[in-house]
C-alpha positions, 0 to 999 in steps of 0.5 A: 466481520467481513470475510477474506478474499482472494481469487483463483488463477483463473480470477475467479473469487473465492471466500476463505474463513472470516479474518479480523483486520488486526490478525490479516496479513497479506503475503507476496505469492509463495510467501517469499519476502521481505517484510518492511512495516511502518507506523505514523500518527496522523492528526486526523480521523481514521475515516478521513484518512482511510477514505484518502487512501482507498482513492489509490488515485490520490497516492501519486501525491503522497508516493514520490515514484508512483506516476499514476493509479487506475482504478479498474473496478472496485477491487483492481488497480493498474500502477505505473512507477516512474523510471530514470530515462523514460522507462516505466514499471507496471503492475496490477493488484487487487484488495484481498481484505478491507474493512472500512476505516480500519484495513486495506489489504492487497496483492499484486497479480501474477505477471506484474513486473513486480511482485508484492503485497502489503496493508495499511491500517488505521487505528485510533491513536491512544488519547485521542491523539488522531490516528495510528497509520501502520503501512506494511509491505511484503516484497519479493527481495531479489527484485523489489529491494534491489530496483528501489535501492539501485533506481532510487538510491534508498531502501524500501524502508527509507522509501515506505517512511517518507511516503508515509511522512508526505501523507501526514504532511498532506492530510495535516496541512494540505500540502507535501515538501519534495523528499530530503 
C-alpha cells in the first residue's frame, strides 16, 4: 500500500498515513463542497483504462469542454476549459493519491479559477465483465455548479455522466459521438 501525499502551502510534500485505494476520498479545501459520483462499466481491463486516464493529455478527447491539459511533472497539471465568447477558465491540479491500475485522486491548487477535488477508480466488474469506473468530484457549490449550469446548460451530474459515456465509447469502440 502506498502512502497518501499532500502538500503544504509552500509546496513541500508531506506523507500522511497509509490510505488504501478503497478508503481514500479527496475533498476541496476546507471540506466545503458538493459531491457527485457516477459509475460506468467498460469492457476493458483496469490497466488499459487507468493508463489512458493517467495520461491527462488524453482527457480532452472524452471531456467535452476541456480544451487542453498540460502535464507539468508527474504530479501536477494545468487545465484549460472552453468558455463561450473566447474566454478561458484555467486551473492547476495535483495528484494527492495514486494506486496504479486502481485509483487516481487529485485536488486543484489554491488560486485556481475553479476549486474542486476528485477521484477515479478502476475496479474489476463482477463476473469478469470489464471494469467498473467510478468518477467522483467534489466542487465548491456556489462557483463550479453555477458555472457549469449557466455556461453549458447542464448540471455537473449531467456533465460527468456524459464524459463517462464518451470515455466508454472511446475505449470500447475507438471513437466518441457528439453530446446529445
